N, CA, C and O of each residue as an XYZ file, in Angstrom:
596
protein
N      95.376     82.048     98.016
C      95.240     82.484     96.851
C      94.100     83.559     95.664
O      92.962     83.969     95.894
N      94.663     83.684     94.849
C      93.547     85.050     93.886
C      93.665     83.663     92.842
O      94.356     82.678     92.582
N      91.790     84.788     92.281
C      91.578     84.179     91.645
C      90.550     84.911     90.329
O      89.374     85.264     90.238
N      92.314     84.878     89.007
C      91.612     86.277     88.662
C      90.228     86.172     88.423
O      89.348     86.779     89.034
N      90.036     85.103     87.196
C      88.944     84.900     86.955
C      87.118     84.690     87.604
O      86.104     84.156     87.155
N      87.449     85.392     88.777
C      86.403     85.996     89.447
C      85.800     86.693     89.373
O      86.192     87.860     89.384
N      84.286     86.306     89.239
C      83.411     87.736     89.479
C      82.953     88.747     90.551
O      81.823     89.223     90.657
N      84.042     88.993     91.338
C      83.163     89.913     92.639
C      83.709     90.908     92.425
O      84.646     91.355     91.765
N      82.357     91.443     93.651
C      82.848     93.275     93.041
C      83.954     93.781     93.903
O      84.463     93.302     94.916
N      84.311     95.423     92.900
C      85.590     96.482     94.148
C      84.786     97.122     95.185
O      83.590     97.399     95.090
N      85.471     97.308     96.077
C      85.913     98.153     97.012
C      86.716     99.498     96.500
O      87.900     99.546     96.168
N      85.846    100.483     96.522
C      86.327    101.758     95.653
C      85.857    102.358     97.276
O      84.842    102.229     97.960
N      87.218    103.089     97.465
C      87.606    103.844     98.290
C      87.826    105.942     98.188
O      87.492    106.873     98.920
N      88.532    105.818     96.900
C      88.221    106.787     96.793
C      87.725    107.904     95.185
O      86.679    108.552     95.157
N      88.762    107.878     94.001
C      87.822    108.648     92.662
C      86.423    107.964     91.364
O      85.717    108.348     90.432
N      86.882    106.222     92.536
C      86.398    105.843     92.162
C      84.052    106.158     92.645
O      82.982    106.020     92.052
N      84.510    106.568     93.913
C      82.871    107.376     94.903
C      82.358    107.247     94.224
O      82.923    107.006     93.158
N      80.751    107.296     94.255
C      79.415    107.620     93.352
C      79.868    109.295     93.524
O      79.771    109.667     94.693
N      80.267    110.190     92.711
C      79.684    111.427     92.750
C      81.256    112.245     92.991
O      81.700    113.222     93.593
N      81.783    111.032     92.007
C      83.703    111.463     92.096
C      83.272    110.941     90.614
O      82.445    110.192     90.094
N      84.800    112.166     90.109
C      84.432    112.200     88.671
C      84.895    110.538     88.299
O      83.946    109.944     87.788
N      86.005    109.771     88.431
C      86.342    108.422     88.016
C      84.901    108.136     88.477
O      84.976    108.422     89.672
N      84.063    107.877     88.327
C      83.223    107.501     88.645
C      82.233    107.056     87.672
O      81.742    105.937     87.527
N      81.977    108.438     86.857
C      81.293    108.800     85.852
C      81.680    108.934     85.231
O      81.348    109.923     84.576
N      82.844    108.059     84.737
C      82.981    107.841     83.641
C      83.516    106.379     83.472
O      83.805    105.825     82.411
N      83.577    105.943     84.564
C      83.439    104.245     84.809
C      82.905    103.855     84.305
O      82.710    103.484     83.148
N      82.337    103.902     85.729
C      80.493    102.648     86.414
C      79.270    103.310     86.094
O      78.251    102.621     86.151
N      79.126    105.006     85.634
C      77.849    104.838     85.202
C      77.661    104.049     84.278
O      78.465    103.669     83.427
N      75.823    103.586     84.521
C      75.669    102.665     84.030
C      75.557    101.637     84.268
O      74.491    101.022     84.296
N      77.117    101.026     84.594
C      77.301    100.185     84.590
C      77.839     98.580     85.432
O      78.411     97.532     85.134
N      76.813     99.675     87.401
C      76.885     99.268     87.992
C      75.253     98.878     88.849
O      74.342     99.706     88.871
N      75.153     97.670     89.419
C      73.766     97.481     89.491
C      74.065     97.492     90.973
O      74.065     96.265     91.075
N      74.376     97.993     92.470
C      74.573     97.833     93.971
C      76.407     98.630     94.495
O      77.598     98.435     94.736
N      75.526     99.371     94.402
C      77.072    100.149     94.964
C      76.318    100.621     97.085
O      75.578    101.594     97.231
N      76.597    100.021     97.920
C      76.286     99.931     99.218
C      77.418    100.169     99.879
O      78.432     99.496     99.698
N      77.320    101.417    100.928
C      78.594    101.543    101.988
C      79.341     99.879    102.180
O      79.155     98.664    102.106
N      80.333    101.012    102.488
C      81.475     99.410    102.930
C      82.137    100.332    103.331
O      82.169    101.555    103.200
N      83.118     98.909    104.277
C      84.413     99.306    105.328
C      85.686     97.834    105.223
O      85.931     96.629    105.178
N      86.062     99.062    105.237
C      87.359     97.896    104.398
C      88.897     98.487    106.052
O      89.409     99.570    106.337
N      89.079     96.646    106.824
C      89.602     96.920    108.142
C      90.934     96.573    107.714
O      91.103     95.750    106.814
N      92.294     97.387    108.546
C      93.066     97.002    108.305
C      93.726     97.850    106.800
O      94.013     97.106    105.862
N      93.853     98.737    106.694
C      94.240     99.383    106.000
C      94.213    100.867    106.094
O      93.320    101.167    106.887
N      95.166    102.566    105.344
C      94.823    103.397    106.218
C      94.921    103.717    104.428
O      95.072    102.791    103.631
N      94.805    105.182    103.995
C      94.954    106.605    103.332
C      95.553    107.217    102.962
O      95.177    108.380    103.106
N      96.848    107.045    102.246
C      97.920    107.925    101.850
C      97.413    109.001    101.202
O      96.456    108.548    100.574
N      97.525    110.557    100.915
C      97.474    111.435    100.063
C      98.230    111.226     98.898
O      99.430    110.966     98.990
N      97.458    111.340     97.425
C      97.888    111.041     96.334
C      97.841    112.569     95.062
O      98.472    113.572     95.397
N      97.622    112.572     94.672
C      98.021    114.074     93.198
C      96.906    113.457     92.512
O      96.826    112.735     91.518
N      95.662    114.186     93.720
C      95.100    114.190     93.536
C      93.386    112.349     93.093
O      92.515    111.933     92.329
N      94.151    112.128     94.371
C      93.925    110.517     94.481
C      94.481    110.118     95.918
O      95.400    110.670     96.524
N      93.604    108.875     96.381
C      94.469    108.326     98.060
C      95.554    107.361     97.229
O      95.937    107.627     96.090
N      95.977    106.207     97.990
C      96.520    105.397     98.126
C      96.643    104.386     98.672
O      97.735    104.241     99.221
N      95.770    103.382     98.777
C      95.355    102.433     99.773
C      96.530    102.192    101.010
O      97.728    102.220    100.729
N      96.270    102.065    101.756
C      98.510     99.984    102.276
C      97.664    100.407    103.245
O      97.185    101.407    103.780
N      97.693     98.737    103.243
C      97.349     98.147    104.272
C      98.364     97.699    105.681
O      99.336     96.946    105.744
N      97.648     98.538    106.762
C      98.226     98.039    108.287
C      97.515     97.458    108.695
O      96.298     97.641    108.664
N      98.389     96.189    109.422
C      96.673     95.438    110.023
C      96.149     96.603    111.594
O      95.043     96.549    112.131
N      97.110     97.391    111.948
C      96.039     97.860    113.475
C      96.325     99.441    112.017
O      97.467     99.832    112.259
N      95.924    100.049    111.170
C      95.275    100.260    111.135
C      93.192    100.704    110.330
O      92.165    100.108    110.654
N      93.264    101.377    109.748
C      91.195    101.520    109.660
C      90.618    101.846    110.866
O      90.974    102.224    111.982
N      88.914    101.391    109.862
C      89.252    101.379    108.468
C      88.768    101.469    107.768
O      87.855    100.679    108.009
N      88.494    102.034    106.538
C      88.714    102.903    105.100
C      87.263    102.590    105.239
O      86.685    101.626    105.741
N      86.810    103.743    104.618
C      85.820    104.193    103.790
C      85.885    104.221    102.519
O      86.897    104.531    101.890
N      83.720    103.574    101.542
C      83.925    103.529    100.668
C      83.338    102.609    100.707
O      83.131    101.972    101.740
N      82.783    102.212     99.186
C      82.027    101.742     98.648
C      81.888    100.427     97.632
O      82.644    100.558     96.670
N      81.166     99.277     97.604
C      81.646     97.828     97.319
C      80.164     98.077     96.282
O      78.951     98.153     96.477
N      81.270     98.157     94.896
C      80.230     98.182     93.289
C      80.535     96.645     93.152
O      81.475     95.855     93.233
N      79.154     96.689     92.893
C      78.986     95.808     92.069
C      78.552     95.890     90.612
O      77.700     96.735     90.337
N      79.041     95.103     89.633
C      79.301     95.677     88.184
C      78.019     94.645     87.196
O      77.719     93.452     87.146
N      77.682     95.567     86.708
C      76.138     94.562     85.524
C      77.081     93.396     84.682
O      78.085     93.521     83.981
N      76.226     92.141     85.116
C      77.302     90.713     84.423
C      78.040     91.543     82.895
O      79.221     91.363     82.596
N      77.128     92.408     82.095
C      76.584     92.316     80.319
C      77.702     93.511     80.834
O      78.086     93.889     79.728
N      78.427     94.302     81.777
C      79.263     94.445     81.740
C      80.607     94.508     82.716
O      81.462     95.386     82.610
N      80.639     93.627     83.504
C      81.713     92.998     84.388
C      83.293     92.858     83.268
O      84.274     93.071     83.981
N      83.599     92.645     82.177
C      84.437     92.749     81.330
C      84.966     93.739     81.309
O      86.003     93.886     81.955
N      84.323     94.953     80.406
C      84.715     96.262     80.143
C      85.143     96.695     81.379
O      86.115     97.432     81.219
N      84.668     96.487     83.271
C      84.449     97.582     83.626
C      86.126     97.106     84.045
O      86.976     97.779     83.462
N      86.614     96.105     84.918
C      87.868     95.340     85.399
C      88.914     96.176     84.337
O      89.897     96.902     84.491
N      88.212     95.708     83.285
C      89.430     96.151     82.850
C      89.801     97.650     82.066
O      90.896     98.057     81.677
N      88.697     98.178     82.007
C      88.774     99.346     83.048
C      89.774    100.140     83.833
O      90.786    100.819     83.660
N      88.636     99.525     85.199
C      89.313     99.729     86.193
C      91.420     99.332     86.014
O      92.539     99.802     86.220
N      90.848     98.428     85.615
C      92.596     97.951     85.978
C      93.997     98.847     84.620
O      95.222     98.965     84.659
N      92.777     99.334     83.469
C      93.638    100.367     83.385
C      93.886    101.506     84.170
O      95.023    101.935     84.371
N      93.094    101.895     84.518
C      92.504    103.111     84.730
C      93.654    103.145     86.628
O      93.528    104.317     86.981
N      94.261    102.639     87.383
C      95.079    102.216     88.091
C      96.569    101.380     88.542
O      97.330    100.911     89.388
N      96.116    101.740     86.855
C      97.925    101.102     86.149
C      98.283    100.020     86.943
O      99.145    100.035     87.822
N      97.454     98.895     86.538
C      97.783     97.598     87.214
C      97.705     96.661     86.112
O      96.680     96.348     85.506
N      98.813     96.269     85.921
C      98.968     94.695     84.710
C      99.179     93.548     85.803
O      99.646     93.990     86.853
N      98.966     92.327     85.790
C      99.181     91.387     86.957
C     101.047     91.201     86.465
O     101.561     91.435     85.371
N     101.705     90.694     87.769
C     102.817     90.232     87.403
C     103.472     91.641     87.598
O     104.152     91.329     88.575
N     103.810     93.132     87.365
C     104.523     93.861     86.972
C     104.737     95.139     87.556
O     104.075     96.136     87.843
N     105.835     94.763     87.619
C     107.033     95.596     88.598
C     106.726     97.218     88.462
O     106.808     97.876     89.499
N     106.579     97.503     87.940
C     106.094     99.019     87.813
C     104.199     99.547     87.781
O     103.559    100.526     87.398
N     103.874     98.051     88.514
C     102.110     98.738     89.373
C     102.570     99.438     89.836
O     103.765     99.573     90.102
N     101.150    100.448     90.171
C     100.963    102.007     91.056
C     101.025    100.504     91.955
O     101.880     99.968     92.660
N      99.387    100.091     91.438
C      98.780     99.674     92.600
C      98.086     98.358     92.517
O      97.180     98.653     91.738
N      97.864     96.742     92.889
C      98.008     95.939     92.847
C      96.293     95.937     92.925
O      95.719     96.986     93.220
N      95.605     94.828     92.671
C      94.602     94.417     92.606
C      94.485     93.993     93.540
O      95.391     94.546     94.163
N      93.589     92.796     94.791
C      93.776     91.670     96.013
C      92.183     91.755     96.177
O      91.300     92.603     96.046
N      92.323     90.227     96.583
C      91.092     89.924     97.449
C      91.378     90.456     98.586
O      92.299     90.264     99.380
N      90.254     91.326     98.579
C      90.079     91.033    100.524
C      88.896     90.921    101.008
O      88.009     90.730    100.176
N      88.610     90.977    102.055
C      87.203     90.487    102.966
C      86.442     92.836    103.465
O      86.626     93.882    104.087
N      86.057     92.467    103.001
C      84.973     94.200    103.975
C      83.642     93.891    104.149
O      82.910     93.178    103.462
N      83.378     94.640    105.355
C      82.482     94.525    105.497
C      81.341     96.370    105.735
O      81.573     97.553    105.983
N      80.060     95.412    105.427
C      78.615     96.238    104.493
C      78.402     96.530    106.507
O      78.906     96.215    107.585
N      76.925     97.605    105.698
C      76.032     97.608    107.530
C      75.543     96.702    107.738
O      75.214     95.936    106.832
N      75.259     96.396    109.336
C      74.881     95.619    109.822
C      75.843     93.858    110.102
O      75.433     92.782    110.537
N      77.287     94.333    109.576
C      78.563     92.796    109.343
C      78.178     92.640    108.639
O      77.883     91.879    109.559
N      77.306     92.345    106.910
C      77.405     91.415    107.234
C      78.978     91.476    106.244
O      79.361     92.644    106.162
N      80.207     90.170    105.283
C      81.357     91.020    104.932
C      80.811     90.216    103.077
O      80.021     89.425    102.560
N      81.458     90.761    102.896
C      81.431     89.918    101.511
C      83.282     90.538    101.090
O      84.047     91.349    101.611
N      83.367     89.330     99.518
C      84.958     89.575     98.886
C      85.397     90.054     97.434
O      85.391     89.713     96.251
N      85.689     90.826     98.094
C      85.758     91.852     96.247
C      87.550     92.260     96.425
O      88.379     92.137     97.327
N      87.553     92.869     94.822
C      88.886     93.177     94.693
C      89.145     94.674     95.458
O      88.257     95.519     95.574
N      90.347     94.814     95.889
C      90.286     96.363     96.096
C      92.159     96.650     95.860
O      92.971     95.844     96.315
N      92.539     97.768     95.176
C      93.064     98.315     94.537
C      94.153     98.813     95.665
O      94.017     99.865     96.290
N      95.140     97.997     95.817
C      95.910     98.451     96.751
C      97.896     99.140     96.387
O      98.687     98.787     95.512
N      98.014     99.948     97.262
C      99.476    100.121     96.957
C     100.085     99.155     96.362
O      99.884     97.993     96.718
N     100.930     99.463     95.355
C     102.469     98.271     94.403
C     103.090     98.564     96.238
O     103.140     99.573     96.942
N     103.359     97.553     96.391
C     104.911     97.434     97.989
C     106.142     98.718     97.882
O     106.669     99.427     98.740
N     106.271     98.629     96.604
C     107.811     99.877     96.663
C     106.753    101.658     96.585
O     107.127    102.752     97.009
N     105.467    101.317     95.913
C     104.984    102.537     96.264
C     104.434    102.800     98.180
O     104.415    103.829     98.855
N     104.136    101.664     98.455
C     103.819    101.767     99.950
C     104.241    101.920    101.016
O     103.773    102.141    102.133
N     105.937    101.679    100.247
C     107.182    101.859    101.201
C     108.201    102.979    101.654
O     109.286    103.053    102.231
N     107.017    104.026    100.929
C     107.690    104.936    100.625
C     106.980    105.302    101.006
O     107.295    105.928    102.019
N     104.788    105.335    100.538
C     104.370    106.088    101.151
C     104.281    106.714    103.349
O     103.876    107.665    104.018
N     105.399    104.530    103.662
C     105.061    105.438    105.537
C     106.217    105.213    105.543
O     106.649    104.723    106.586
N     107.440    105.525    104.132
C     108.154    106.426    105.054
C     108.145    108.442    104.999
O     108.665    109.175    105.840
N     107.476    108.823    103.890
C     107.901    109.956    103.813
C     105.211    110.849    103.664
O     104.722    111.959    103.874
N     104.690    109.729    103.311
C     103.840    109.994    102.553
C     102.371    110.975    103.995
O     102.456    111.026    105.222
N     101.243    111.559    103.052
C     100.939    111.790    104.380
C      99.571    111.564    104.418
O      98.862    111.556    103.412
N      99.018    111.304    106.023
C      97.824    110.141    105.783
C      96.534    111.219    106.346
O      96.411    112.246    107.013
N      95.527    110.033    105.438
C      94.737    111.183    105.432
C      93.715    110.847    106.640
O      93.054    109.811    106.584
N      93.637    111.421    107.345
C      92.465    111.247    109.297
C      91.367    110.003    108.284
O      90.968    109.975    107.120
N      91.252    109.339    109.179
C      89.935    108.378    109.447
C      90.059    107.900    107.902
O      89.548    108.825    107.271
N      90.179    107.621    107.644
C      89.970    106.337    105.793
C      88.838    107.002    105.483
O      87.789    106.379    105.318
N      88.899    108.238    105.374
C      87.585    108.321    104.468
C      87.628    109.632    103.512
O      87.474    110.825    103.774
N      87.935    108.846    102.130
C      88.961    109.965    100.868
C      87.269    111.272    101.080
O      87.612    112.433    101.305
N      85.940    111.069    101.016
C      85.029    112.054    100.571
C      84.801    112.912    101.763
O      84.225    113.998    101.694
N      85.218    112.451    102.739
C      85.727    114.093    103.718
C      87.029    114.779    103.908
O      87.112    116.005    103.839
N      87.758    114.228    104.078
C      89.413    114.474    103.471
C      89.172    115.510    102.510
O      89.487    116.618    102.942
N      88.655    115.501    101.192
C      88.261    115.583    100.080
C      87.156    117.485    100.362
O      87.226    118.562     99.772
N      86.322    117.001    101.492
C      84.953    117.765    101.731
C      83.617    117.545    101.090
O      82.611    118.249    101.003
N      83.897    116.463    100.711
C      82.768    115.675    100.266
C      81.983    114.898    101.172
O      81.701    113.953    100.435
N      81.402    114.634    102.343
C      81.508    114.062    102.634
C      80.204    113.372    102.474
O      79.478    114.291    102.095
N      79.582    112.462    102.526
C      77.769    112.067    101.982
C      77.250    112.120    103.391
O      76.061    112.442    103.396
N      77.665    111.945    104.386
C      76.953    111.718    106.020
C      76.394    110.559    105.575
O      75.431    110.737    104.830
N      76.727    109.294    105.822
C      76.807    107.943    106.380
C      78.097    107.723    106.699
O      79.233    108.124    106.444
N      77.418    106.821    107.449
C      79.450    106.107    108.661
C      79.543    104.614    107.146
O      80.457    103.789    107.148
């Protein structure tokens, strides 16, 4: 069950990762922690300048960070990210859906997080004709690997 009011951290895997342009615009100065994390059961597809995450039980992991906004910034951050990701609860035109998933941090610790996944109609198109990003790491795909696993 989705808990819209729960203040979960966010698993970011594309242009919201540290060092990427949308991190600077939407998260700089608003984050208390951003450790590396992995999301099993998912793959990345190329988008027009950003990746799409598609859930795939046999896929993954996708590499990213677990972003924990400062408590004072949480409401602004979630609103900004929903707009950036073209997500509105229940809207059939969404490009992404915000879903609650379990991610794994270094040392095997797990945490629940919000993840923006490709909306169902987008996922169908990507599975049919999209270009997979090998290794599940947007930064490496873009040539900006961070040297951490």
